[in-house]
C-alpha positions in Angstrom: 64.5 138.7 59.9 64.5 141.9 58.0 64.2 145.5 59.1 62.0 148.2 57.9 61.0 151.8 58.4 57.4 152.5 57.7 56.4 156.4 57.5 53.0 157.7 58.5 51.5 161.2 59.3 50.8 161.2 62.8 47.4 163.0 62.2 46.5 160.1 59.8 47.8 157.1 61.8 50.3 157.3 64.7 52.3 155.0 66.9 49.4 155.7 69.5 46.8 154.6 67.2 48.5 151.4 66.5 49.0 151.0 70.3 45.3 151.7 70.8 44.1 148.9 68.3 42.6 145.7 69.3 45.5 143.5 70.0 47.8 146.3 69.3 47.5 145.2 65.7 46.5 147.1 62.7 46.2 147.2 58.8 49.3 149.1 57.1 47.3 150.1 54.0 46.9 153.1 51.6 50.4 152.6 50.1 50.3 154.0 46.6 53.8 154.2 45.5 54.9 151.3 43.3 58.3 150.8 44.9 56.8 150.6 48.3 54.1 148.3 47.1 56.7 145.9 45.7 58.6 145.9 48.9 55.4 145.2 50.8 54.2 142.5 48.2 57.5 140.8 47.5 59.9 141.4 50.5 58.3 141.8 53.8 57.6 138.7 56.0 56.0 137.9 59.3 58.4 138.6 62.1 60.1 141.4 60.1 60.8 144.5 62.5 59.5 148.1 61.9 60.9 151.3 62.8 57.7 153.5 63.1 58.4 157.0 61.7 56.1 160.2 62.0 56.4 162.2 58.8 55.1 165.7 57.6 54.8 166.8 61.2 56.6 169.5 63.2 59.4 167.2 63.9 59.6 164.1 61.8 61.1 161.3 63.8 61.2 157.8 64.3 59.1 157.2 67.4 58.9 153.3 68.2 58.8 150.0 66.9 56.3 147.4 65.5 56.4 143.9 64.0 54.9 142.3 60.9 52.2 139.8 61.7 50.3 139.2 58.3 52.3 139.1 54.8 50.9 141.1 51.9 47.4 140.9 51.0 45.3 142.8 48.7 44.5 146.4 50.1 40.5 146.3 50.4 40.5 150.0 49.9 41.4 149.9 46.3 37.9 148.5 45.7 36.0 150.8 47.9 34.4 153.6 45.9 34.1 155.7 48.9 37.6 155.3 50.0 40.4 157.8 49.1 42.5 154.9 48.2 40.0 153.7 45.7 41.7 152.5 42.2 39.2 151.9 39.5 41.9 150.0 37.5 42.3 147.4 40.5 40.3 144.1 40.1 39.8 141.2 42.6 41.7 139.1 39.8 44.4 141.7 39.4 45.0 143.8 42.6 47.3 146.6 42.3 47.9 147.6 45.7 48.9 145.5 48.9 49.0 146.0 52.8 50.2 144.2 55.7 49.3 143.9 59.4 51.6 145.0 62.0 51.6 145.0 65.7 52.8 147.6 68.2 55.9 146.7 70.1 57.3 149.6 71.8 57.1 153.3 71.9 60.6 155.1 72.4 61.3 157.1 75.4 62.5 159.8 73.1 61.7 160.3 69.5 64.8 160.0 66.9 64.6 163.2 64.9 65.2 163.2 61.3 67.7 166.0 62.0 69.7 163.8 64.3 69.4 160.9 61.8 71.0 163.1 59.2 73.8 164.2 61.4 74.7 160.7 62.8 77.7 159.1 60.7 76.2 155.6 61.5 73.0 156.4 59.9 74.5 158.5 57.0 73.7 155.8 54.3 69.9 155.2 55.5 67.4 155.2 52.7 65.5 157.7 54.8 68.4 160.2 54.3 69.0 159.4 50.7 65.4 158.5 49.3 63.4 160.3 52.2 59.9 160.3 50.1 59.7 156.5 50.2 57.0 155.4 52.6 58.3 151.9 53.0 62.0 151.5 53.2 64.7 148.9 54.2 66.8 149.4 57.2 70.1 147.5 58.1 70.4 145.7 61.3 73.2 148.2 62.3 70.7 151.1 61.8 67.7 149.4 63.6 70.1 148.8 66.5 71.5 152.3 66.7 68.2 153.9 66.5 66.6 151.8 69.0 69.3 152.7 71.3 68.9 156.3 70.6 65.2 156.0 71.1 65.5 154.3 74.5 68.3 156.4 76.0 68.0 157.7 79.4 68.0 161.5 79.2 
């Protein structure tokens, strides 16, 4: 099993949106960064665990967890001329962009804010701290465990 952090703007797609999907399962699509695309296409597998991160909001934070239920497949939005994720260079024979399906697991009792993550010695080497703009990023097992403890702590 591998651990990941997936970033989404909560007004675009939030942890609550994922939880409200049929079977609590949704498509993680719209990735238009080659490094993130390569991780999705080449490295992410069924059963991998995800920290769900709300970005570009008042308090950016890890807010819960999900799991991968379907490995990479071509993102259908790249072929849809009406989609903001349309890519005229993508073809059925040579897709450029990929997505995965994920399923909601848990919403944290407390969000784990980026500010706290940056100040926590255990999390100092996270990709989130050092390469924050990447929307899909690996997480170590130790980082995963520490953040899930923080998010589920009793206040």
